N, C-alpha and C positions, 0 to 999 in steps of 0.2 A: 609864452604868447599871450595868455590871458592877462598877465600882469601888464604887458605892454599896451594892450587894448584898453585896460581900465584907466591908464594914465591920461588918455585923450579925452574922455567923457563925451565923445561925439555920438550922435544918434546911430551912426553906422557901427561905431565900436560897441555901442550898447546892444545892437541887434546881433553882432558877431558873438559877443559874450553870451547872450541868451541862447543862441543856437548851439554854441559849444557846450554850455552847461546842459542844455536839453539833450544834446546828442550823447553826452556822458551818462546822464541818467538813463537814457534809452538803452545804451550799451550795457550798463550795469544790470538793468532789469532783464534784457533779452538774453544775455550770455548764459545764465543758468537755466532759463526756460526752454531753449531750443533743444538741447540734448534730451531733456526729460520728455518733451512732446514727441520727439522722434522715437524714443524707446517705447513709449506707450502705443504708438501707432504700429510699430513693427512687431512688438511682443505683447500679446494680451496679458492681463493681470494673472490669470490662472496659470499660464505657461511660465511666467516668471517665477511663480511660487514652486512649480514642479522643479525648475532648474535649481532653485535654492535648496530644495530637499535633496537633490542628487549630490550637490556639493557637500552638504552636511553629512550625508551617508559616507562619502569618500573620506571626509576628514575624520570620522569616527573610527574607521577601520585602520588598524595598526599595520596590517599587511594585506595586499591584494590576494594572497594565497588563500585567505579565509573564504573568499567568495567562490572558489573553485569546488565543484562537487566531485567527491571521490567516486570512482567506479573501477571495477576490476578490469585488467587487461584482457582483451580478446573475448569478453563475455558475449558479445553479439554473435561472433563466429561460433562459440561454444553452444549458444542457444540454438542457432541454426542447425547445428549437427544433432542436437537433442530432438528438435522437431523432425528432422529426417529419420532418426531412429524410432521415433514415436508415430510415424506416419501411418503405420498399420492399424493403430488404435485397437490392439488386441491384448492389452494388459488386463489383469483382473479389475482394476479400477474403471476401465472403459465399459465393462459389461455388468459390473456388480457394485459400483460405487454408489454414493448417496443419491446421485442424479438418476439412478436406475431403479431405486428401491421403493418408490412411492407409486400409488395407484393413480394412473393418469385420468381415470374416469371419476375420481372422487372430487367432492367440492374443494374449492381452493384452500380453505382453512384446514381441511383434513389433509390435503397434500402437503401443506407446510408443516403440519404436525408430524407427518410420517418422515419427512426429510430430517426433522430434528431428532426423532427417535432413532433413525438409522445412523445419524452422526454420533449419538450417545452410545449406541451399541458398538460402533466401529473402533472405539478407543481400545488399544492393545489387542486388537482382533483382526484377523485377515478378512479381506473383502468377501471371500467365499463363505465364511462362517456367518458374517453379518447378513449377507444376502439371504442365506437359508433361514436365519432367525426372522428376518423381516417378512419372508414369504409365509411363515407360520403365523406371525402376528397379524398380517393382513387377512389371512383366511379366518382368523379368530375375530377380527374386527379391530383394526388399529386406529381407534379414535380416543379422544380424551375420556369420553364417557365409559367406553368399554375397558380401558386400562384401569380406571378407578373401580369398576365393578368386578374386576378379576382379582381373585385372592392371590396372595404372594406365591404360594406353591405352584399354582397353575401358570402364573406369569413366568416363574423361573423355568418351568419345563418348556415353555414356548421359546424362550430366548437362549437356553442352554445349547451349545457350550461356549458362548461368547466369553471373552475374558472378564473376570471379576463379575460374573453374572449376578451373584447375590447383592452386591452393592448397586448394580444397575437396576435390579428390581426395585430397590428402595428409592433410587433417584427417579425412576419412571413414575412411581406413585406420587412422590412429592412434587415433581414438576407438573404432572397432570393436574393435581389439585390446585397448584398455583395458577396454572393457565386457565382453569375453569373459573377460579375466583376473581382473578385480576384482569384477564384478557379475553373473557367471553369464549374460551375454548380455542382461540387462535394463539399463535406464538408472537412474542414481541417483535417489533419492526426496527429495533435498534440493537447495537452491540451491547450497550449499557443494560438494556432490559434482558437480553439473552444470558449474559454472564451472571445475572442474579439467580437464574434457575439452578437448582441443585444438579450437580453432575455435568454442567456445561461450562467449558473453558473458552479462552479466546479463539483457539483454532476452530472449534465447533461453531462459535458465534459468527466468525467471519465467513465460514463456508455456508452457514445457514442464511446469512444475509445475501450471499451470492446466488445460491441455488433456489431458495424459497422466495426471496423478495426481489431477486434480480438487481441487487445493489452491491457494488464493490466497496466494502468498508475497510478492507485490509487483506493481507495475504494469509491464507490458511496454511500454517506450517505444521506438518506432522513430522514423524521420525525420518521419513524419506527426504523431505525438503530440507530438514535440519542437517542430515548427514551429507547430502550431495552438495549443498551450498558450502559447507566447510571443506569438502574434498576438492571442489573446483577452485577454491580460493575466492569465492564471491563475497566474502566478508572482510572488512578492514582488519579485524582480528578474530581469532577463533571464539566461538560462542559455546556455552555450556548446556543450553536447553533451547527448545523450539521457540519460546517467547522472545529470548534474546535474538535468535536468528530472524524472527519476524521483524523486529524493530530495526535490525541492521540492514535487512534487505530493503525495507521500505524507505530507507534513507537515500538510496541511489537508484533502485529499479523503477523505470517509468511506470506510472500508475496504470497505463493501458495494458500492462502485462501482468498485473497482480492477479487477475482471475485465471489466466492461462497457466501461470507458472506452477500452480498446485498440481493440476492433473498431469502436466507435462513431466514434472519431476517425480511424482508418485509412481506413474507408470514406468518411467525410466529406472527408478529404484527397484521396482518389482521384477524387471526383466534383465537389466544390464548392470547397473551400479548397486549390486546386492550388498546387504549389510556385512556379510562374511564372504570372502573370496569373490570380489567383484570381477566381472568379465572384462577386464581392461583391454585384453587382446582384441576384442571385437568392437570396442568403443571408438567412435570417430574422434573423440577428444583425447585419445591416449597420448598424443604428442604435445598437448597444451595443458592438460590437467596435472597439477602438481602431484596429486596422489598417484595418478597413472604413471607419471615419469619415475616416481620413487619405486613403484612396483617393478617397472621395466629395468631399472638399475639394479635392484636386488636380484632379479632373475638372471641378468647378465653376469653379475658377480658370482652367483651360484654355478653357472656354466663354466666360468674360468677356473673355479676351484675343483 
């Protein structure tokens, strides 16, 4: 068409030629601009960046299975049954645990110190024995200053017969000296600071954060929590010690349950899920607990023979 118009050299043909060429340039310029303008209007810049990030994350994943969080079957139902069995709150931990061993009338920093001391004494010791030792210590004066001023022999008599009482005398003295020197007589407000103290491990540190500072930093896993978690099948694979159990539980257990799970399972372990000869016959989880099912199968097999 343009070639035909050019051959006439008329003013009309010149105007047509100019209009066609102008229209062509207009189309060439407008075609790529319109989609870009519409996209910017519909999707803000920041939103487009978030979408690209999502696509990138999807491309990076080899399999969508990696995004799924593992959790044990029936754990919510099992937890509900444990709450029901613990509704009486009459286990030793409910009346003599670390939450019950400090002086409510003492200054805040002294209360926190007493919580830490009770946790240190509770290792490898029944709650009844720990509570009795704390009662004697409080009557003597359970403060950083008094512990440092008390000789080892006297301190040993006050806390006896807690497990490993000689070692705990040493740890109480070293910890008290460290608290006085570095923390002004108070206890550290972080797990990192607490585990630096002699005789304080991760379990004590997380429980101290929860009870003394009202902060949930992790799950306090003792021998009861460790044992019951393995028995119920609440771990992807069996664990060998409480610290492994803590890490495994924290991978799937909702954080809002981290504080509750300790006292629930400790009391449950003291009354029903005993270390030796657990009372599976009265446990509400006997039909879903792998260990309970094994016990029931063994009992049935014995009756048949």
